[in-house]
Rosetta silent file (secondary structure, phi, psi, omega in degrees, C-alpha in Angstrom):
SEQUENCE: XXXXXXXXXXXXXXXXXXXXXXXXXXXXXXXXXXXXXXXXXXXXXXXXXXXXXXXXXXXXXXXXXXXXXXXXXXXXXXXXXXXXXXXXXXXXXXXXXXX
SCORE:     score description
SCORE:     0.000 S_00000001
   1 L     0.000  131.655 -178.447    0.000    0.000    0.000 S_00000001
   2 L   -72.009  145.540  178.205    1.395    3.387   -0.980 S_00000001
   3 L   -75.058  121.453 -177.656    2.119    5.947    1.708 S_00000001
   4 L   -92.877    3.577  178.919   -0.498    8.685    1.400 S_00000001
   5 L   -76.571  154.345 -179.563    1.324   11.103    3.678 S_00000001
   6 E  -142.195  152.269  177.584    2.766   14.292    2.341 S_00000001
   7 E   -84.596  134.966  175.712    4.963   16.986    3.843 S_00000001
   8 E  -123.451  139.313  171.815    3.291   20.285    4.652 S_00000001
   9 E  -106.924  124.286 -175.855    4.961   23.516    5.696 S_00000001
  10 E  -119.306  121.987  178.695    2.640   25.561    7.908 S_00000001
  11 E  -131.297  151.830 -175.468    3.441   29.155    8.756 S_00000001
  12 E  -145.991  156.408  172.818    1.444   31.800   10.501 S_00000001
  13 E  -133.381  105.013 -174.408    1.362   35.426   11.529 S_00000001
  14 L  -121.651  124.977 -171.653   -1.055   35.840   14.424 S_00000001
  15 L   -70.039  -38.286 -172.610   -1.487   39.204   16.126 S_00000001
  16 L   -94.988  131.665 -178.781   -2.755   38.102   19.531 S_00000001
  17 H   -57.512  -42.232 -177.135   -0.475   36.188   21.951 S_00000001
  18 H   -65.815  -46.053  178.220   -3.298   34.001   23.255 S_00000001
  19 H   -64.928  -40.903  179.731   -4.496   32.968   19.782 S_00000001
  20 H   -60.875  -42.694  178.608   -0.903   32.431   18.640 S_00000001
  21 H   -63.557  -41.879  179.542   -0.245   30.139   21.618 S_00000001
  22 H   -64.802  -42.849  178.764   -3.405   28.137   20.918 S_00000001
  23 H   -63.681  -44.912  179.252   -2.534   27.668   17.252 S_00000001
  24 H   -59.775  -41.015  178.664    1.007   26.595   18.146 S_00000001
  25 H   -62.793  -40.271  176.207   -0.377   24.037   20.615 S_00000001
  26 H   -60.979  -47.389 -176.255   -2.631   22.604   17.888 S_00000001
  27 H   -67.532  -33.556 -179.633    0.258   22.366   15.453 S_00000001
  28 H   -61.063  -26.396  178.215    2.620   20.765   17.982 S_00000001
  29 L   -77.992   -8.542 -174.901    0.368   17.723   18.054 S_00000001
  30 L  -122.475  -19.568 -176.050    0.755   17.235   14.296 S_00000001
  31 L  -153.474 -168.979 -177.167    4.208   18.390   13.306 S_00000001
  32 E  -114.407  133.369  176.696    7.572   19.736   14.318 S_00000001
  33 E   -74.581  126.297  178.469    8.341   23.389   14.945 S_00000001
  34 E  -111.169  -17.439  172.789   11.225   24.447   12.713 S_00000001
  35 E  -149.596  173.137 -177.552   11.037   28.199   13.407 S_00000001
  36 L   -51.948  -44.609 -176.242    8.986   30.322   15.815 S_00000001
  37 L  -120.195   27.865 -178.779    5.994   30.502   13.475 S_00000001
  38 E  -134.414  130.302  176.942    6.796   27.653   11.074 S_00000001
  39 E  -124.388  153.619  169.199    5.973   23.964   11.395 S_00000001
  40 E  -119.205  140.407 -179.603    6.567   20.955    9.177 S_00000001
  41 E  -143.533  141.239  173.398    4.181   18.041    9.288 S_00000001
  42 E  -101.798  108.784 -172.491    3.869   14.678    7.541 S_00000001
  43 E  -134.871  150.295  166.203    0.123   14.189    7.155 S_00000001
  44 L   -91.527  175.088 -174.225   -2.407   12.293    5.138 S_00000001
  45 H   -62.074  -38.068 -178.993   -5.497   14.160    3.940 S_00000001
  46 H   -61.789  -45.042  179.879   -7.629   13.028    6.905 S_00000001
  47 H   -69.596  -36.011  177.108   -5.140   14.421    9.441 S_00000001
  48 H   -61.992  -44.906  178.396   -4.711   17.642    7.461 S_00000001
  49 H   -61.464  -42.199  179.415   -8.479   18.171    7.483 S_00000001
  50 H   -64.410  -42.332  178.109   -8.625   17.483   11.220 S_00000001
  51 H   -60.287  -44.865  179.685   -5.756   19.901   11.865 S_00000001
  52 H   -62.735  -37.442  177.146   -7.523   22.651    9.895 S_00000001
  53 H   -63.212  -37.463  179.823  -10.706   22.067   11.915 S_00000001
  54 H   -71.919  -38.447 -173.881   -8.733   22.499   15.163 S_00000001
  55 H   -78.496  -41.853 -172.070   -6.843   25.607   14.063 S_00000001
  56 H   -51.146  -43.635 -179.616   -9.590   27.595   12.316 S_00000001
  57 L   -65.084  -15.071 -178.758  -11.578   28.575   15.456 S_00000001
  58 L   -93.630    3.843 -179.009   -8.393   30.096   16.907 S_00000001
  59 L  -106.281  143.493  171.391   -7.867   32.525   14.028 S_00000001
  60 L  -100.267  111.711 -175.691   -9.257   36.017   13.613 S_00000001
  61 L   -58.747  -24.098 -179.180   -9.969   36.342    9.882 S_00000001
  62 L   -87.695  -14.749 -176.241   -9.451   40.103   10.056 S_00000001
  63 L  -124.551  -28.280 -169.324   -6.057   40.026   11.795 S_00000001
  64 L  -107.476  159.740  175.020   -4.388   36.623   11.421 S_00000001
  65 E  -142.960  134.194  173.317   -2.953   34.584    8.596 S_00000001
  66 E  -133.362  131.045 -177.546   -2.038   30.909    8.426 S_00000001
  67 E  -124.477  136.085  177.773   -0.703   29.345    5.220 S_00000001
  68 E  -117.713  117.632  177.757   -0.247   25.640    4.483 S_00000001
  69 E  -103.746  128.252  175.444    2.138   24.733    1.668 S_00000001
  70 E   -94.722  139.315  177.121    2.083   21.151    0.394 S_00000001
  71 E  -111.202  121.615  177.868    5.312   19.669   -0.912 S_00000001
  72 L   -68.788  167.211 -179.232    5.020   16.951   -3.534 S_00000001
  73 H   -58.025  -40.858  179.982    7.282   13.904   -3.318 S_00000001
  74 H   -64.061  -42.918  178.726    9.606   15.310   -5.970 S_00000001
  75 H   -64.763  -41.975  179.912    9.915   18.631   -4.103 S_00000001
  76 H   -62.466  -36.287  179.404   10.468   16.841   -0.813 S_00000001
  77 H   -69.990  -23.267  178.439   13.241   14.805   -2.419 S_00000001
  78 L   -95.052    7.560 -179.502   15.007   17.993   -3.548 S_00000001
  79 L   -60.538  142.551  178.644   14.833   19.515   -0.092 S_00000001
  80 L  -119.352  122.092  175.623   18.067   21.005    1.217 S_00000001
  81 L  -108.772  127.863  175.859   18.821   20.993    4.948 S_00000001
  82 L  -116.956  145.422  177.941   21.714   23.101    6.226 S_00000001
  83 L   105.146 -177.918 -172.745   23.024   23.104    9.773 S_00000001
  84 L  -103.884    2.164  179.734   23.356   20.590   12.551 S_00000001
  85 L   -64.022  155.507  179.002   19.746   20.311   13.691 S_00000001
  86 L   -57.243  137.615  179.730   18.159   16.873   13.527 S_00000001
  87 L   -68.319  139.201  177.323   16.991   15.985   10.044 S_00000001
  88 L   -73.570  153.867  178.841   13.247   16.040    9.540 S_00000001
  89 L   -63.566  148.046  176.681   11.570   12.784    8.496 S_00000001
  90 L   -96.906  158.793  176.290   11.326   12.066    4.785 S_00000001
  91 L   -56.111  130.643 -179.302    8.237   10.832    2.984 S_00000001
  92 L    99.463  -18.373  175.778    7.995    7.093    3.660 S_00000001
  93 L   -67.948  146.923  176.093    9.782    7.208    7.049 S_00000001
  94 L   -62.941  144.348 -176.352    7.830    5.631    9.919 S_00000001
  95 L  -148.160  137.820  176.479    5.971    8.281   11.888 S_00000001
  96 L  -115.339  128.366  177.689    3.802    8.258   14.999 S_00000001
  97 L  -119.334  127.452  178.368    1.189   10.979   15.477 S_00000001
  98 L  -101.022  119.952 -177.242   -0.642   11.337   18.772 S_00000001
  99 L  -112.545    0.000    0.000   -4.065   12.866   18.361 S_00000001
């Protein structure tokens, strides 16, 4: 069976500290923080939909922005990591998500 997971880069700009903290807490359950307001997550479509349902109520449409970029397998394979931080999982690596 083919792996249906895909890498997503999720970044946000949220004006209010409380909303920003809530969004970050939602994202921490699904991916890894790679910068203050940037997460990477390996998700299938079902988990992505669930994540969006959790995050949306914590956003103010008039002040906040959250963007989810999907990376295809070819793009993920051309990814370049610089530095000594732990390498992020690649598509096909075993992954455990606690929901």
